[in-house]
C-alpha angles and dihedrals in degrees: 000000000000121000090246093055091044091053092047090051092047092052095046091088119082092217091058089050088054091051093050091050091049091053092051095093106023143010115256137194124235090252091052092049088049092052092047098047099029089226126136119272095237091050092052092047090053092052092047090050092055092048091048091049088061092048090244093122136027131206138208133188124237111178107303094342131085119211124202131203138167112278105263090195096052114142122243094271094049089046090056091050091051092052091047089050091052091049091048092049091057089063093057121100091232095056099091092047091047092053093049091048090046091055091050096047095048092047092050092050088062093053101089091179090062091049090050092050091052090053092050092046091049091056096042100083095039098062118055119214125172110257094009110130141137087244091059092044089051093055090047092052091048089060088060092055110115120227097279134163103239132194113204103195117199087014099166111193089348106250093147091038090057092051092048093045091062089068108015125090090235137348123204111198115198126193135157096226117091092202093051093046090050091047093048093047092050092049092048090052091048091052093047095244100152092167093060115089125181120209131185113235147103134262096250093056111017114189094245128115119253118263092010109114134063098207135026118199124194106182112183087327107103094074087064093056118109091219112014094192090057091049091055091047089052091050090053090052096056095046122097117237108288089015118144138231124209121192126188112185144133126284112241109286140169101232095124093179088074087082091060099033100043105015093245116170093192129040093226125286140270113241089235092058093049091048092049094048093048091048092048090050089057103258122148133196091037117187126180127178142154108255103174140019126193116229095208125072132303081036098215114198122208122218127199117208127183138177142167129232 
């Protein structure tokens, strides 16, 4: 088969068009391509092999990882195919999500602190040490918390709010259930937490003044929002300049029973959607990463997203 026919055949698949477009600006590893596209590793490797066989992409080894990039020495014909592939990829429905995920993955690669934390977290559960636990680490990290004004949106009964109130200047816990707000307020009073205030309200319009809090926390709350993008815009409004938002939620999943069992409106979120909504709301320095994965079905994965006003 001629090189032209091989290239045409290689670029007849939409997934390979996506991969070529992703490699336009930067080289990427198989794992990074997997995270961006949400495709299986073996499937991506197969596609890369076909593209490499046509001299459209090149690879290099770095330790245990293999990085791929577009062939910088491609001849004129191959170069034309690459440009056509990039143009074709822009017409695919997945293109905008791919580009958002690409931006996030490349930015995270540059954050050595995040890489180091992942290495530490990966070792934590493998080596037992008396008294070493995530619970203990959590209390230690709380002691480092500066005296901030915190809004805990979708706070529920206020477990996280109570923990934060022991170190924060003030915590405003917002929930849309009158019974839960009453319960949380009574418990805060019983525990002597005078800096913890419960307020009745919803995520799209929390009863908090604009530009009044240092930190907004949405812990497993955003998937209950009627319109998540509006909730993030509201969070941006109540934050002081340079204030931060922290979101803990589920990665997009297919466990439909979560609607019935937990009252979830949304079955988690794609990182690209969260990034787009945060950016639209006006947040900068956006970071999104998977921080936990359950071993038991339905294998929920937890994502942590952050941004600065």
